[in-house]
matplotlib code that plots the C-alpha trace (Angstrom):
import matplotlib.pyplot as plt

x = [46.8, 49.8, 53.0, 56.3, 58.3, 55.9, 56.4, 60.2, 60.5, 60.1, 59.2, 56.5, 55.2, 54.8, 53.0, 50.6, 49.9, 49.2, 46.8, 45.0, 44.8, 43.3, 40.6, 39.8, 39.7, 37.4, 35.1, 35.1, 34.2, 31.4, 30.1, 30.3, 28.4, 25.7, 25.7, 25.6, 22.9, 20.6, 18.2, 16.7, 16.4, 14.6, 12.9, 10.2, 6.6, 5.3, 3.7, 0.3, -2.0, -0.7, 2.8, 4.1, 6.7, 6.1, 9.0, 8.9, 11.1, 11.7, 12.8, 14.2, 15.3, 17.7, 15.0, 13.6, 10.6, 10.0, 7.8, 7.3, 6.3, 5.7, 6.1, 2.5, 0.6, 3.3, 1.4, 2.4, 1.9, 3.1, 4.3, 5.9, 6.2, 6.8, 4.1, 4.6, 6.4, 8.7, 6.9, 6.7, 3.6, 2.3, -0.3, -1.6, -4.1, -2.9, -2.5, 0.1, -0.2, -0.1, -3.1, -5.5, -4.2, -4.5, -8.2, -9.0, -9.5, -10.4, -7.3, -5.4, -2.1, -2.1, -1.1, -4.4, -4.7, -5.2, -8.0, -8.4, -11.9, -15.1, -16.1, -19.8, -21.4, -17.9, -17.8, -16.0, -15.0, -11.8, -11.8, -15.3, -14.4, -16.2, -14.5, -16.2, -14.6, -15.3, -18.2, -17.0, -18.9, -22.5, -22.9, -19.7, -16.0, -13.8, -10.0, -8.9, -11.4, -11.2, -7.5, -6.0, -2.5, -3.1, -2.9, 0.2, 3.7, 5.8, 9.4, 11.6, 15.0, 16.2, 19.0, 20.1, 22.2, 23.1, 19.7, 17.1, 16.1, 14.3, 12.2, 11.4, 8.5, 7.7, 5.0, 3.4, -0.3, -1.0, -3.4, -6.9, -6.2, -9.5, -10.9, -8.5, -6.9, -3.1, 0.0, 0.9, 4.4, 4.2, 6.8, 6.1, 9.0, 8.7, 11.3, 11.7, 13.9, 15.3, 12.6, 10.1, 8.5, 7.3, 7.4, 5.5, 6.4, 4.2, 5.0, 3.5, 3.6, 1.3, 1.4, -2.3, -4.6, -6.0, -7.1, -5.1, -5.5, -3.0, -3.1, -2.2, -5.0, -3.4, -5.7, -4.5, -5.1, -2.7, -3.2, -1.9, -3.5, -6.4, -6.5, -10.2, -12.2, -10.7, -13.6, -11.5, -8.9, -8.9, -8.8, -8.1, -8.6, -7.4, -10.4, -13.2, -15.1, -16.0, -17.6, -21.0, -22.1, -25.3, -26.6, -24.1, -21.1, -20.8, -20.1, -23.1, -20.8, -21.5, -18.9, -20.1, -18.8, -18.1, -19.3, -22.3, -22.0, -20.6, -17.9, -16.3, -12.9, -11.1, -10.7, -9.6, -12.4, -12.9, -14.0, -16.9, -18.3, -20.5, -20.2, -23.8, -25.3, -28.6, -27.0, -27.8, -24.1, -23.2, -26.2, -25.1, -21.6, -22.6, -20.1, -17.3, -16.3, -15.9, -13.5, -12.3, -10.9, -7.6, -6.8, -3.7, -2.0, -1.1, -2.1, -0.2, 1.9, 2.9, 0.4, -0.6, -3.8, -4.7, -3.6, -4.6, -3.9, -4.6, -5.0, -4.5, -1.1, 0.0, 0.9, 0.4, 0.2, 0.5, -0.4, 1.1, 0.3, 0.2, -3.0, -6.2, -8.2, -8.1, -10.6, -11.4, -12.8, -13.6, -13.7, -17.5, -17.7, -15.3, -17.6, -15.4, -15.1, -11.4, -8.9, -5.6, -2.1, -1.7, -5.3, -6.7, -10.3, -11.0, -14.5, -16.4, -14.6, -11.5, -9.2, -9.3, -7.9, -6.6, -6.2, -4.6, -6.2, -7.9, -11.7, -13.8, -15.5, -13.4, -13.4, -17.2, -17.1, -15.6, -15.7, -13.4, -9.6, -8.6, -7.2, -6.4, -2.8, -1.5, 1.5, 4.5, 3.3, 4.3, 2.2, 4.2, 2.8, 4.0, 2.4, 4.2, 3.1, 4.9, 4.8, 5.3, 4.2, 2.3, 1.4, -1.1, -4.3, -5.9, -9.1, -11.8]
y = [11.9, 11.2, 9.6, 11.5, 8.3, 6.6, 9.3, 9.4, 5.7, 4.8, 1.1, 2.0, 4.7, 2.0, -0.4, 2.5, 3.3, -0.4, -0.6, 2.6, 1.3, -2.0, -0.1, 2.0, -1.0, -2.8, 0.2, 0.5, -3.2, -2.8, 0.2, -1.7, -4.5, -2.0, -0.4, -3.8, -5.7, -7.7, -5.1, -7.8, -11.5, -14.0, -17.3, -19.6, -18.8, -22.2, -23.3, -22.8, -25.7, -25.6, -26.1, -22.6, -21.5, -18.3, -16.3, -14.0, -10.9, -9.3, -5.6, -4.2, -0.7, 0.5, 1.1, -2.5, -1.7, -4.7, -5.3, -8.7, -8.9, -12.0, -12.2, -13.4, -10.2, -8.1, -8.7, -7.1, -10.0, -8.2, -4.8, -4.6, -1.1, 0.1, 1.5, 4.4, 2.1, 0.8, -2.6, -3.9, -5.5, -6.5, -3.9, -5.5, -8.3, -11.4, -15.1, -17.8, -19.7, -18.4, -20.3, -18.2, -15.1, -16.7, -17.4, -13.8, -13.3, -9.7, -8.6, -8.2, -6.4, -6.9, -4.7, -4.0, -3.6, -3.3, -1.1, -0.6, -0.2, -0.5, 0.0, 0.1, -2.6, -4.0, -1.8, 1.3, 3.0, 4.5, 6.4, 5.1, 1.4, -0.4, -3.0, -5.6, -6.8, -9.7, -8.8, -10.0, -7.5, -8.0, -6.4, -4.4, -5.2, -4.7, -4.7, -5.9, -8.8, -12.5, -12.7, -9.3, -8.3, -9.6, -13.2, -12.9, -14.2, -11.0, -10.9, -9.6, -7.8, -6.2, -4.0, -2.1, 0.9, 2.6, 4.1, 1.9, -1.5, -1.8, -4.6, -4.2, -6.1, -6.3, -8.0, -7.9, -7.7, -8.9, -7.3, -8.5, -9.8, -9.6, -7.7, -4.7, -3.4, -3.1, -4.9, -3.1, -3.4, -2.6, -1.9, -1.5, -0.6, -1.0, 1.0, 0.8, 3.6, 4.6, 7.3, 4.5, 5.1, 2.4, 4.1, 2.5, 3.7, 2.5, 2.9, 1.5, 1.8, 0.5, -0.3, 0.6, 3.1, 1.5, 2.5, 1.9, 2.6, 1.0, 0.8, -1.4, -2.9, -3.3, -3.7, -1.9, -2.1, 0.1, -1.9, -5.0, -7.5, -9.4, -6.9, -6.3, -3.2, -0.2, 2.0, 3.7, 4.7, 8.4, 9.4, 12.7, 12.9, 15.9, 16.2, 18.8, 16.7, 13.1, 11.2, 9.9, 6.4, 4.5, 1.4, -0.7, 1.5, 3.0, 6.8, 8.8, 11.2, 14.0, 15.6, 16.8, 18.6, 16.6, 19.5, 18.6, 14.9, 11.9, 11.9, 15.0, 13.9, 17.2, 17.3, 14.0, 11.9, 8.3, 6.0, 4.8, 8.3, 8.4, 4.8, 3.9, 7.1, 6.9, 9.0, 7.4, 7.2, 5.3, 3.0, 2.2, 1.3, -0.4, 2.0, 4.0, 2.8, 6.0, 7.8, 11.2, 13.9, 14.9, 18.6, 19.0, 22.4, 21.7, 18.8, 15.6, 17.1, 14.7, 15.5, 14.3, 12.6, 11.0, 10.3, 7.4, 7.3, 4.7, 6.2, 2.8, 2.0, 5.5, 4.4, 7.0, 6.3, 9.1, 8.5, 10.7, 10.5, 12.3, 10.5, 12.5, 10.2, 7.9, 5.1, 4.9, 1.5, 0.3, -3.5, -3.5, -6.8, -8.8, -11.3, -13.8, -16.2, -15.3, -16.9, -15.1, -15.2, -16.8, -18.0, -14.5, -14.3, -11.1, -9.7, -6.6, -3.3, -4.9, -3.3, -0.3, 0.6, 3.8, 3.0, 5.8, 5.9, 7.6, 7.7, 4.6, 4.3, 7.0, 5.5, 6.2, 9.6, 12.3, 14.8, 12.7, 12.8, 10.6, 7.2, 6.7, 5.7, 5.9, 4.6, 6.8, 8.0, 6.6, 6.3, 7.3, 7.6, 7.4, 6.6, 6.8, 5.1, 6.8, 5.4, 7.6, 7.4, 9.8, 9.5, 6.7, 7.7, 4.3, 3.1, 5.7]
z = [30.5, 28.3, 29.8, 29.0, 29.2, 26.7, 24.1, 24.7, 23.8, 20.1, 20.8, 23.3, 20.9, 18.2, 20.6, 21.6, 18.0, 17.2, 20.1, 19.0, 15.4, 16.6, 18.5, 15.4, 13.2, 15.6, 15.7, 12.0, 11.5, 14.0, 12.1, 8.8, 10.3, 11.3, 7.9, 6.0, 7.9, 5.7, 4.3, 2.0, 2.6, 0.3, 1.1, -0.1, 0.7, -0.6, -3.8, -5.4, -6.2, -9.8, -8.6, -9.1, -6.5, -4.6, -3.1, 0.0, 0.1, 3.5, 3.4, 6.7, 7.7, 10.4, 13.0, 12.7, 10.5, 8.2, 5.1, 3.6, 0.0, -2.3, -6.0, -6.3, -6.9, -5.4, -2.2, 1.1, 3.5, 6.6, 7.7, 11.2, 12.8, 16.3, 18.6, 21.0, 23.4, 20.8, 20.5, 17.0, 15.5, 12.1, 11.0, 7.8, 7.3, 5.3, 5.1, 5.7, 2.4, -1.2, -2.4, -0.2, -2.0, -5.4, -4.7, -4.2, -0.4, -0.5, -2.6, 0.7, 0.2, -3.6, -6.5, -8.3, -12.1, -15.0, -13.5, -9.8, -8.4, -10.5, -14.2, -14.7, -16.8, -17.5, -20.6, -21.8, -25.1, -26.4, -29.7, -30.6, -30.0, -27.2, -25.0, -22.8, -19.6, -17.2, -14.9, -11.5, -9.3, -10.2, -13.6, -13.1, -13.4, -10.4, -9.7, -13.1, -13.6, -12.9, -13.2, -12.4, -11.5, -8.0, -9.3, -11.5, -10.5, -11.1, -12.2, -9.5, -8.9, -5.7, -4.5, -1.4, -0.4, 2.9, 3.3, 1.7, 0.2, -3.2, -4.7, -8.4, -9.8, -13.5, -15.6, -19.0, -19.5, -23.1, -25.5, -24.8, -21.3, -19.3, -22.3, -22.0, -25.2, -25.7, -24.4, -21.1, -19.6, -15.8, -13.2, -9.5, -7.2, -3.4, -1.4, 2.3, 3.6, 7.0, 7.5, 8.1, 4.7, 2.3, -1.1, -4.0, -7.5, -10.4, -14.1, -17.3, -21.1, -23.8, -27.5, -28.0, -26.3, -23.1, -19.6, -16.5, -12.8, -10.4, -6.6, -3.6, -1.6, 1.8, 4.8, 8.0, 11.7, 13.6, 16.8, 15.0, 12.6, 14.2, 17.0, 16.6, 15.7, 14.0, 14.9, 17.5, 14.9, 14.0, 10.3, 8.6, 4.8, 3.0, 0.8, 0.4, -2.1, -3.0, -5.8, -4.5, -5.6, -6.4, -4.7, -6.6, -5.6, -9.1, -9.1, -10.2, -12.0, -9.6, -7.5, -4.1, -1.0, 2.1, 4.2, 6.4, 5.6, 7.5, 4.8, 6.2, 7.6, 7.1, 10.8, 12.3, 13.8, 15.0, 12.2, 14.4, 14.9, 11.8, 10.4, 11.5, 10.0, 8.1, 5.3, 2.0, 1.0, 4.2, 3.7, 0.1, 1.2, 4.5, 6.0, 4.3, 0.8, -1.1, -3.3, -1.9, -4.2, -2.7, -2.2, -4.3, -4.3, -7.9, -10.2, -9.6, -6.7, -4.0, -1.3, 2.2, 1.3, 4.6, 8.1, 10.4, 14.1, 16.8, 20.2, 21.7, 20.1, 19.3, 15.7, 13.0, 9.2, 6.8, 3.1, 0.4, -3.2, -6.6, -7.5, -7.7, -5.3, -2.4, -1.7, 2.1, 2.9, 6.4, 5.8, 5.8, 3.9, 6.0, 7.7, 9.7, 6.8, 6.2, 8.6, 8.3, 9.8, 13.2, 12.9, 13.1, 12.0, 10.0, 10.8, 9.7, 10.3, 11.8, 9.1, 6.8, 3.4, 1.9, -1.8, -3.8, -7.2, -10.1, -9.6, -10.1, -13.5, -14.9, -18.4, -18.5, -16.9, -19.1, -16.3, -14.2, -14.7, -17.7, -17.2, -20.9, -21.6, -25.2, -27.1, -26.5, -23.1, -19.7, -16.6, -13.5, -10.1, -6.5, -3.1, 0.3, 3.5, 6.3, 9.9, 13.0, 16.6, 18.9, 22.5, 23.0, 24.8, 25.3, 23.7, 23.0]

ax = plt.figure().add_subplot(projection="3d")
ax.plot(x, y, z, "-o")
ax.set_aspect("equal")
plt.show()
């Protein structure tokens, strides 16, 4: 209630206004501190055996979600999100030192290029000219060859605004690198926003006709990295069709319906429900390791491709992309030989991947969407990993 005497005295009115102004300034400063918290911090992640320094960039949003990325391979080394109780945990597999990443280690968390997934025989042709690649997966080439984008030190810039943090990585892939034609200039932008979305924007140009297929190879466990089996996780994949493979995981060229097969994830089901099926496709992949053809309402529209849910933690991960396919891989070839962060041992089926992509072996399959990039054109594609929570139900 106002005091009549206070407002009848000019001096007291002045003191009252000064006090109110002080309160408003204090509140404003507090709000500014909240708005201007460190959305990005930078520190050393150590050095490689060849002496190259590796930097770690930590991006944070207002709710506390944090993603850590290194300039080696643009690798996501950790991603902390809250569970249904508000408890944060790192949900990606990874390592504590950069040299482990540089030696391969399952491509965990890395940008993959120049061509993600497999190319049969390590060969393809463009305009009648045949190119030969490094064969680093039996007779096939996989994930860019012996020294792919995952092993490069990328150039970096970063910026923030009131709603997001952005890390921009750039690199040049010279003509002939790993056998691929054309110089390719590549940019990958990681954006963490306040909607708990990690947005990955890829772009590339070339000076000579080439093939390109970019993705990120993060391994997820929504109960926390090193938390054990992901067979209780429930997956829904927005795909009526998939590209079946042969015994070497190369697409046969056919496109088949998922209906009536263990690869039908149109209605969410536990990963473990059909992973031991005798179906030939499951036997070939020792589990799920397949490219699903996303149901796009229109070509290249940003679409919900997949949803993963842990009934134990209540964490939900939605994957949106404009790419035509997504590779669902259930960590079948992890075998306990990789020791990760906090001495976690990564064993079979303890993490999964949802790699947005063009189809494997597209350069040799004219009925698949083209991956050819020509001078004057620009590759532009976006993938979003969105994290939500739902009521936890406990282990299945």
